[in-house]
C-alpha positions as CSV (number, residue, x, y, z in Angstrom):
1,M,-20.7,0.0,13.7
2,K,-22.8,1.3,16.6
3,K,-24.1,0.1,19.9
4,A,-27.8,1.0,19.4
5,L,-30.7,2.0,21.6
6,L,-33.2,-0.6,20.6
7,T,-36.7,0.8,20.2
8,T,-39.2,-1.8,19.0
9,T,-40.9,-4.1,21.5
10,A,-39.1,-7.2,20.3
11,L,-35.7,-5.5,20.2
12,V,-36.2,-3.9,23.6
13,A,-36.9,-7.3,24.9
14,L,-33.6,-8.5,23.4
15,N,-31.8,-5.6,24.9
16,S,-33.3,-6.2,28.3
17,A,-32.3,-9.9,28.2
18,A,-28.8,-9.0,27.2
19,F,-28.6,-6.4,30.0
20,A,-29.9,-8.9,32.5
21,S,-27.3,-11.5,31.5
22,S,-24.6,-8.9,31.9
23,I,-25.3,-8.7,35.6
24,D,-23.6,-11.5,37.6
25,T,-24.9,-13.2,40.7
26,P,-24.9,-10.8,43.8
27,V,-21.8,-11.1,45.9
28,N,-22.2,-10.9,49.7
29,S,-19.6,-9.3,51.9
30,A,-19.4,-8.1,55.4
31,S,-20.1,-4.6,54.4
32,S,-22.5,-4.7,51.5
33,T,-24.2,-6.7,48.8
34,H,-23.2,-5.7,45.2
35,H,-23.3,-6.8,41.6
36,T,-20.4,-7.3,39.2
37,H,-20.9,-6.5,35.6
38,S,-19.4,-8.0,32.5
39,A,-19.1,-6.3,29.1
40,A,-21.9,-8.1,27.4
41,T,-23.0,-6.0,24.4
42,I,-25.5,-5.8,21.5
43,V,-23.9,-4.3,18.5
44,W,-25.7,-3.3,15.3
45,S,-23.7,-2.8,12.1
46,G,-24.3,-2.8,8.4
47,D,-24.5,-0.9,5.2
48,A,-27.1,0.4,2.8
49,N,-27.0,2.0,-0.7
50,I,-29.1,3.8,-3.3
51,K,-27.9,3.2,-6.9
52,Y,-28.8,3.9,-10.5
53,N,-27.6,1.0,-12.7
54,V,-27.7,0.7,-16.5
55,P,-27.3,-3.0,-17.3
56,L,-24.8,-4.3,-19.9
57,V,-25.8,-4.8,-23.5
58,A,-26.2,-8.6,-24.0
59,T,-26.8,-10.8,-27.0
60,D,-29.6,-13.3,-26.8
61,A,-28.0,-16.8,-27.3
62,T,-31.0,-18.0,-29.3
63,T,-32.0,-15.1,-31.5
64,G,-28.7,-13.3,-31.7
65,V,-30.5,-10.0,-31.0
66,K,-28.9,-7.5,-28.7
67,N,-31.0,-6.7,-25.7
68,K,-30.5,-3.4,-23.9
69,A,-32.4,-2.9,-20.6
70,D,-33.3,0.5,-19.3
71,G,-31.5,2.0,-16.3
72,V,-33.0,1.0,-12.9
73,V,-33.0,2.9,-9.6
74,A,-32.6,0.4,-6.7
75,S,-31.6,0.1,-3.1
76,D,-30.1,-2.6,-0.8
77,V,-29.5,-3.0,2.9
78,D,-27.4,-5.4,4.9
79,L,-28.0,-5.2,8.7
80,D,-26.4,-7.4,11.3
81,V,-26.9,-7.7,15.0
82,T,-24.3,-9.3,17.2
83,M,-24.8,-10.2,20.9
84,T,-21.7,-11.1,22.8
85,S,-21.1,-12.5,26.3
86,P,-17.4,-12.3,27.0
87,G,-15.2,-14.4,29.3
88,A,-13.0,-17.5,29.2
89,Y,-16.2,-19.3,28.1
90,S,-17.9,-16.8,25.7
91,A,-20.7,-16.9,23.2
92,T,-21.5,-14.7,20.2
93,I,-24.9,-14.8,18.5
94,S,-25.3,-13.1,15.1
95,A,-28.1,-12.7,12.6
96,G,-29.2,-10.1,10.2
97,I,-30.9,-8.8,7.1
98,E,-28.8,-9.6,4.1
99,G,-29.8,-8.2,0.8
100,G,-33.2,-7.3,2.2
101,A,-34.0,-10.8,3.4
102,L,-34.5,-11.3,7.1
103,E,-32.7,-14.1,8.8
104,K,-34.9,-15.0,11.8
105,L,-33.0,-15.0,15.1
106,G,-33.1,-18.6,16.2
107,P,-32.5,-21.6,13.9
108,N,-31.0,-19.4,11.2
109,A,-28.7,-17.4,13.5
110,T,-25.0,-18.2,13.9
111,V,-23.8,-19.1,17.4
112,T,-20.1,-19.1,18.1
113,V,-18.8,-20.4,21.4
114,T,-15.2,-19.9,22.5
115,T,-13.5,-21.9,25.3
116,P,-9.9,-22.2,26.5
117,L,-9.6,-25.5,24.7
118,F,-11.7,-25.3,21.5
119,N,-14.1,-23.1,19.5
120,V,-17.4,-24.1,18.0
121,S,-19.5,-22.2,15.4
122,V,-23.0,-23.4,14.3
123,G,-25.1,-21.5,11.9
124,T,-26.0,-20.8,8.3
125,D,-24.1,-19.6,5.2
126,D,-20.5,-20.0,6.5
127,A,-20.6,-20.9,10.1
128,A,-17.0,-19.8,10.6
129,G,-16.4,-16.1,10.0
130,G,-19.6,-15.1,8.3
131,A,-20.2,-14.6,4.6
132,G,-17.0,-15.4,2.7
133,G,-15.2,-16.2,6.0
134,G,-14.2,-19.7,4.9
135,A,-16.6,-22.2,6.4
136,D,-14.9,-25.4,5.3
137,A,-12.1,-26.7,7.5
138,S,-10.3,-27.9,4.4
139,D,-9.8,-24.2,3.5
140,L,-6.8,-24.3,5.9
141,Y,-5.0,-26.1,3.0
142,A,-3.2,-23.4,0.9
143,D,-2.8,-24.5,-2.7
144,I,-1.1,-22.8,-5.7
145,D,-2.6,-21.2,-8.7
146,H,-4.0,-23.7,-11.3
147,M,-4.4,-26.3,-8.5
148,T,-7.9,-27.4,-7.4
149,N,-9.5,-26.3,-4.1
150,I,-10.2,-29.2,-1.8
151,G,-13.9,-30.1,-2.0
152,E,-16.2,-29.6,-4.9
153,D,-18.6,-27.3,-3.0
154,E,-16.7,-24.6,-1.1
155,D,-17.9,-22.9,2.0
156,T,-21.3,-24.5,2.7
157,S,-20.7,-25.9,6.2
158,D,-23.3,-25.4,8.9
159,W,-20.9,-26.2,11.8
160,Y,-17.2,-25.6,12.4
161,I,-15.1,-26.9,15.3
162,S,-11.5,-25.7,15.7
163,I,-8.7,-26.4,18.3
164,P,-6.5,-23.3,17.8
165,N,-3.6,-24.5,19.9
166,F,-3.2,-28.3,19.6
167,G,0.5,-28.5,20.5
168,G,1.2,-25.4,18.4
169,W,-1.2,-26.5,15.5
170,T,-4.6,-25.5,14.5
171,V,-6.9,-28.4,13.9
172,A,-10.5,-28.0,12.5
173,A,-13.5,-30.0,11.3
174,S,-16.7,-28.8,9.5
175,G,-19.8,-30.2,7.9
176,E,-23.5,-30.1,7.4
177,K,-26.2,-30.1,10.1
178,D,-28.3,-32.7,8.3
179,M,-26.1,-35.7,8.0
180,S,-28.9,-38.1,6.8
181,T,-27.8,-38.0,3.1
182,T,-24.6,-39.3,1.5
183,T,-24.2,-35.9,-0.2
184,A,-24.2,-34.1,3.1
185,K,-21.8,-36.6,4.7
186,N,-19.4,-36.2,1.8
187,K,-19.1,-32.4,2.6
188,T,-17.5,-33.1,6.0
189,S,-14.0,-31.8,5.9
190,I,-10.9,-31.5,8.1
191,G,-8.0,-29.1,8.1
192,L,-4.6,-28.5,9.7
193,K,-2.0,-25.8,9.8
194,G,1.0,-25.0,11.9
195,T,4.8,-24.7,11.9
196,V,7.6,-27.1,12.7
197,G,11.3,-26.6,12.3
198,G,10.9,-23.4,10.3
199,L,8.4,-25.0,8.0
200,S,4.8,-23.7,7.6
201,V,2.5,-26.7,6.9
202,T,-1.1,-26.7,5.8
203,A,-3.4,-29.7,5.0
204,G,-7.0,-30.3,4.2
205,G,-9.3,-33.1,3.2
206,M,-13.0,-33.5,2.1
207,H,-14.5,-36.8,0.9
208,K,-12.1,-38.2,-1.8
209,D,-10.0,-35.0,-2.0
210,A,-6.8,-34.2,0.1
211,G,-3.9,-31.8,-0.2
212,V,-0.9,-30.6,1.7
213,S,1.5,-27.7,1.3
214,V,4.9,-26.8,2.9
215,A,6.4,-23.3,2.9
216,T,9.8,-22.0,4.2
217,S,12.1,-19.0,3.8
218,L,15.1,-19.5,1.6
219,M,17.7,-16.8,0.8
220,G,15.1,-14.0,1.4
221,A,12.4,-15.7,-0.7
222,T,9.4,-17.7,0.4
223,V,9.2,-21.1,-1.3
224,K,6.0,-23.2,-1.1
225,V,5.5,-26.7,-2.4
226,A,2.0,-28.3,-2.6
227,A,0.6,-31.7,-3.6
228,A,-3.0,-32.9,-3.8
229,S,-5.1,-35.8,-4.9
230,V,-8.5,-34.6,-6.3
231,Y,-11.4,-36.8,-7.4
232,S,-12.5,-36.2,-11.0
233,D,-16.1,-37.1,-11.9
234,T,-15.4,-37.2,-15.6
235,K,-12.4,-39.5,-15.2
236,N,-14.1,-41.4,-12.3
237,K,-10.8,-41.4,-10.4
238,N,-8.4,-39.3,-8.4
239,V,-6.0,-37.1,-10.3
240,Q,-2.7,-35.9,-8.9
241,E,-1.6,-32.3,-8.6
242,Q,1.7,-30.8,-7.6
243,G,3.3,-27.4,-7.7
244,V,5.9,-25.0,-6.5
245,Q,5.7,-21.2,-5.9
246,V,8.4,-18.7,-5.1
247,D,7.7,-15.2,-3.7
248,M,10.7,-12.8,-3.5
249,P,11.2,-9.1,-2.9
250,L,13.1,-7.2,-5.6
251,G,13.8,-3.7,-4.3
252,G,10.5,-2.0,-3.9
253,M,8.7,-4.8,-5.9
254,N,7.5,-8.2,-5.1
255,L,7.8,-11.0,-7.7
256,S,5.8,-14.3,-7.6
257,V,6.3,-17.2,-10.0
258,N,4.8,-20.7,-9.9
259,S,4.8,-23.9,-11.8
260,T,2.2,-26.7,-11.4
261,T,1.3,-30.0,-12.9
262,T,-2.4,-31.1,-12.8
263,D,-3.3,-34.5,-14.2
264,G,-0.2,-34.5,-16.4
265,T,-0.8,-30.9,-17.7
266,S,1.9,-28.4,-17.0
267,N,1.0,-24.8,-16.1
268,W,2.9,-21.7,-15.0
269,G,2.2,-18.2,-13.8
270,A,4.1,-15.0,-12.9
271,S,3.0,-11.7,-11.3
272,I,4.5,-8.5,-9.8
273,S,3.2,-6.0,-7.3
274,T,4.5,-2.7,-6.2
275,T,3.5,0.8,-5.0
276,V,4.0,3.8,-7.3
277,A,3.2,7.4,-6.1
278,G,0.7,6.0,-3.6
279,F,-0.9,3.7,-6.1
280,A,-0.9,-0.1,-5.6
281,V,0.0,-1.7,-8.9
282,S,-0.1,-5.4,-9.8
283,A,0.3,-7.3,-13.1
284,G,0.5,-11.0,-14.1
285,T,0.2,-13.6,-16.8
286,D,0.1,-17.3,-17.0
287,S,0.1,-20.3,-19.4
288,D,-3.6,-19.9,-20.1
289,E,-2.7,-16.4,-21.6
290,D,-4.7,-14.9,-18.8
291,N,-3.2,-11.4,-18.5
292,Q,-4.2,-9.3,-15.5
293,F,-3.5,-5.7,-14.4
294,K,-4.8,-3.7,-11.5
295,I,-4.1,-0.2,-10.2
296,S,-5.8,1.5,-7.2
297,G,-5.1,4.5,-5.1
298,P,-5.9,8.2,-4.4
299,M,-6.4,10.6,-7.3
300,G,-7.2,13.9,-5.8
301,P,-10.4,13.7,-3.7
302,V,-11.4,10.3,-5.0
303,T,-10.0,6.7,-5.0
304,L,-9.4,5.2,-8.4
305,V,-9.7,1.5,-9.2
306,I,-8.9,-0.1,-12.6
307,D,-9.0,-3.9,-12.9
308,Y,-8.3,-5.6,-16.2
309,D,-8.4,-9.4,-16.8
310,S,-8.1,-10.9,-20.3
311,T,-10.4,-13.8,-19.5
312,D,-13.4,-13.6,-21.7
313,P,-16.5,-12.5,-19.8
314,T,-19.2,-15.1,-20.8
315,T,-22.1,-12.8,-19.6
316,T,-21.3,-9.9,-22.0
317,D,-20.6,-9.0,-25.6
318,A,-17.0,-8.1,-24.8
319,K,-14.6,-10.6,-26.4
320,D,-11.3,-9.5,-25.1
321,A,-11.4,-8.9,-21.3
322,T,-13.3,-8.3,-18.1
323,I,-12.9,-4.7,-17.0
324,E,-13.8,-2.8,-13.8
325,A,-13.1,0.9,-13.6
326,G,-14.5,3.4,-11.1
327,V,-13.9,6.3,-8.7
328,T,-15.1,6.5,-5.2
329,Y,-15.5,9.7,-3.2
330,A,-15.5,9.5,0.6
331,V,-17.9,12.3,1.8
332,P,-16.1,14.5,4.3
333,G,-17.5,14.8,7.8
334,T,-19.1,11.3,7.6
335,T,-18.1,7.8,8.7
336,G,-18.3,5.5,5.8
337,T,-20.5,7.5,3.4
338,T,-19.3,7.2,-0.2
339,I,-20.4,8.2,-3.7
340,S,-19.1,6.2,-6.6
341,A,-19.3,6.0,-10.4
342,S,-18.3,2.8,-12.1
343,Y,-18.4,0.5,-15.1
344,S,-18.0,-3.3,-14.8
345,N,-18.5,-6.4,-17.0
346,D,-17.0,-8.7,-14.4
347,P,-19.5,-11.4,-13.3
348,D,-17.5,-11.9,-10.1
349,E,-18.2,-8.2,-9.1
350,D,-14.9,-7.8,-7.3
351,N,-15.1,-4.0,-6.8
352,F,-18.3,-2.8,-8.4
353,D,-21.7,-4.0,-9.5
354,M,-22.0,-5.1,-13.2
355,G,-23.1,-2.3,-15.6
356,T,-22.7,1.4,-15.6
357,Q,-23.6,2.7,-12.2
358,V,-23.8,5.7,-9.8
359,K,-24.2,4.7,-6.1
360,M,-24.3,6.4,-2.7
361,A,-23.5,4.0,0.1
362,F,-23.6,4.3,3.9
363,K,-22.1,2.3,6.7
364,F,-23.4,2.3,10.3
């Protein structure tokens, strides 16, 4: 992340405007006239990469013929600009080039205003927190594994309003900019979280869905209970969900177990996590026979990641698991420059791109 000297005509104009706005109204005194300055800034940040990727071998669903594509050299860039005017009433404007596509500064920018009483964020693709930041107010509700997220369409809000201290509680609402259609109106959501009497409470609602969870400490463990009512299109009615989760430390290891019931179907899950010789290790299984294992940590000059999940990857020929494995080398003397080699057949791309790949990435 760098505070950049802007060079093009348009960006120089932006920089000049930001500088002008950082100078407050002149203050007259008996001895002199002077200006006071705020810490208004324009900050550029982002990442870029060059990679060679060999796609996975896939079987054509119609012909049954295996298709193998040639390796491809490609590049990608994500560049963000953030303008901030600080103070008790502050504003932040952000926009950027994401995946090579320019988001024009203006109607597609995200504007966040912070006040002593409430915060408002209006923009595109997750108004609250940026990409993956959790744009739906109903995300304040914390469910348990196998339970359903509140709202069919997660993180699509264009506006997000929150009151971070409403008598010790956080209260939020979110929704779409265009409220002229029923579909858009149904995406309006609310959320709540806070503590009372040693209990941590979360709640959320969107259209016909609603859920609440309560967590507390008990004999060194954290116990959470959750309940929800979620609308099912196939059943044309709301189905009930409930569950309990217990997280407890066992020496240098953490154990988590849960049990849930969704629409009359019982589920369970268990996982452990620990650190061994500097490596973070986790493993788990559940009633769906979904077995997971992950290890990550330093191995000499590189960082190793191995992520295994027995869930069948529908996009590849593999019939037993999704696997991600790779090593990443942080180039000495640089800030955020890495070289990685990896393999992944995980469509969710948690750690690496799908396929066999070599990549050099930069942060700035």
